[in-house]
C-alpha positions, 0 to 999 in steps of 0.5 A: 044569500049573503050581501057583499058586506056579509061575504066580506065579514064571513071571509074576514072571520075565516081568514082570522080563524085559519091564521089562529088555527095555524098558529095555535092549533084547533084545540088552542083556538077559541071562538072568542079569540077568532071573534076578537081577531076578526073584529066582529061581535058574538052575534055576527059569529053565530050568524055566520057559524053555528058553532066551532065545528061548523067554523072549522069545517068551513076553515078546511074548505077555505084553506083548500081554496086559498091553497089552490088559488095561490098555485101558479101554473106548473106547465114546465120543468122551470115552473116546477122548480119555481114552485119548489123554490117558493115552498122552501122560501116560504117555509124559511121565512116562517122559520119552519114554524106551522108547516103547510097551512092545509097539511097542518089541518089534516094532521090535526083533524083527519081522525076527528070526524068522518066529515072533516076527513072527507073535506080534507080528502076532497082538498087533497084530491083537488090539489092532486087533480091540479097537479095531474092536469098540469102534468098531463098537459106537459105529456100532451105537449111532449115535454114528458114522455108518454110513459110518464104517469101523471097520477103517480107523478102528482102523488110524488110531488105532493107527498115530497112537499108535504113530507119535506115541510113536516120534517123541516118544521120538526127539525127547524132547518131547510135541508129535508124540504129541499132534499125531498123536493129535489128528489121529486124534481129529479124523478119528474125530469127523468121522464123528459120527452 
């Protein structure tokens, strides 16, 4: 069990690692880079993380948690439009560099090991479950028709966002992201109750 100070140190290391991995990729980020960015000693790094693989596996979990914690309520059409606008605004502010924090990890690590792929799948599964839950609530309240499939709609929304972010990152312009999100939102609204 970590002390409060230990938890803060570990969180600082994970945040620094996530930022560096997002900017430079897994292969371009070294333990010493993370150690310097987090302002910790080599012995502290080894205390919290046995090796780079352990650290990267924990970064996957940390990034999934961070992504989900930042997700606001999506219980109305207006909320889904705000979600889409926030994604476009965030990617525009980044000048379309780096892509999705979690998606970029998936792109780099999904084939690196069965353990990493399982963690990434779990993160996406949790994200889809959050969307599904919100969409089911909308259907239960009559905002969506009964024939709306929360599973299919969750897949549509997440895939539109991930694909749009990747295209915007590659092309360095907002239109692919905005267009894919608008198409997904139009599809969602076609089930209005």
